[in-house]
N, C-alpha and C positions, 0 to 999 in steps of 0.2 A: 459582178465578181464576188466570190465568197471571201469571207475573212480568212479562211485557211489558205487560199491562194495568195492573198495579200501578205500573210505572215511568211509564207515560203519565199515570196519575192523580196520582202524586207530582210529576211535572213541572208539570202544570196547577196544582197546589196550591203551587208554588214551593218544594218541599222537596228535589227532585233536579234537577240541571242536567247536560245533556249537554256534556261538556267539548270545546271546540274546540281543535284544534292551533294553536299560534302560527305554524305554517308553512303549513298547508293548510286551516284552518278546520274544517268538519265533514266534509270529504272525506278520511276516514282509513280505514286498513285495520282498525283495532280501535276499540272504543268504550269510553269511560269515563263513567260517571254518577257525579257527586259530590254530597255533601251541602253545605248552606250553610257548615258548619264547614270543610270541605275547600276549597271555592271561595274563601273568605276567606283561607285560609292560602296559597294559590298565586297570589293576585291581587296584582300590584304596586300601590303601591310597597313595596319590601322595605327599610324604613328602620331597623328595630330591629337590635340587636347580632347577632342570629342570622338576619338576613334572607337572607344568602348561602345558608343551608340551605334556606329556603323557595324561593329561586330554583332551587336544584338539584332540589328536589322537583318544581317545575313542569317543568323540563327532563326529568326522569325520566319524568313522565307523558306528555310529548310523545314520548319514545322508545317508550312503550307504544302510543300512538295511531298512530305512524308505522311500526309493524311492526318495531320494533327486536328484536334477538335477546335474549331474556330467559333468564337462568339460573334454574331452578326446582327446588325440592326439595319432596318430598312428606312427608318425615320431620320432624315438628315437634321431635323430640328430637336431631336431627343436622343442623343448618343450617350449611353452610359459610359463612364470612364473606362470600364473594362471591355468594351466592345473592341474586337480585333479587326473587324471589317465593317465599314459603314457606307451606306449610299450617301452621295453628296448631291447638292442642288446645282443646277436644275435636274430634277429626277428624269425628265425625258431624254437627257443626254446619256443616261446609263453609265455614269462614271461612279467609281467607288474609291474609298481610300483604305489602305492598310494602315492600321494604327499601332505602331510599335510604341508601347507605353512605358517600357522599362529599358534602361534606367532613366532616371530624371524625367524630363518632359518628352523624351523619345523622338520619334520620326514619323512623318506622314508620307506615304507613297501613293500615287494616284494612277489610275488606269481603269480598264474595263474588262469584262469577261469576253472571251472569244467563243467559248463553248463551255459545256458542263465541265467544271473543275479545271478550266484553263483560263488563266488571267494574264493580261498584258499590262505591265507596269512601265509607264513612260517617264514620270517625273517623281521627284522626292524633295523633301526639305526637313531640316530640323524643326520640330514643332515650336520651340521657343523663338525661332527666327521668322515664323509666319506672322506677319502683321495683318495681312488681308487674305483670309482663307479663300474668299471668292476669287481673288486674283490667282491663287495657286490652282484652283479648279480650272479657271480660264486658261492658264498656261498648259494644263494637261489637254484641254479641249483643242487648243491650237496645235499641240504636238500630234494629237490623234488625227486631226484633219490633214496636217502636213504629211503624215505617214500613210494614212489609210484612205485619204480622199473622201469619197461619199460612203464608204463602207463603215457602218456604225457598230458599236459594241452590241453584244448579245442583249436582246430584249425579251424577257420572259415575265410570267405572272407570279410564280411562286419561287421562294428561295431555293427549294430543292431542284429547280430547273437550272440554277446557276452553279450550285455546289452541293456536295454531299458531305456528310459527317460534320454537322454544325449545330450550334445552339443559338436559336433566335432569342435576342434580348431586346 
């Protein structure tokens, strides 16, 4: 079964949602599919004491959708603080994290690529609440397996096979 077929199934089941840009709706250069957990996190109103972070998370994802230049690192052991997208360990699982670094400590959102310029975001957490980063990655792996079964994220050799318009750091 292809990942595209699985995404369509999950959308019909109400488990994945194609994120619309707040600027251009679904007419975007890149695509993001999000879980209910992520959709709730980025949907206004942002009235809690850390709502400004969730607002920044939403703006960050709009940057993704609107073909913003993303700084990307493939080395999970050497992530520059300004890296916006980073591979996580174990590398063979093909999971990545979006690194919303402003304001404050920001947010980390975890998922994998479905195809070129298409990312599936399943879990997220405030960065300063993450005590065990590996446990957060494991939580994403479990969510991926629960949703997609044996269908794995995209596995490619070069960064330009995952996304376009990026800066390797």
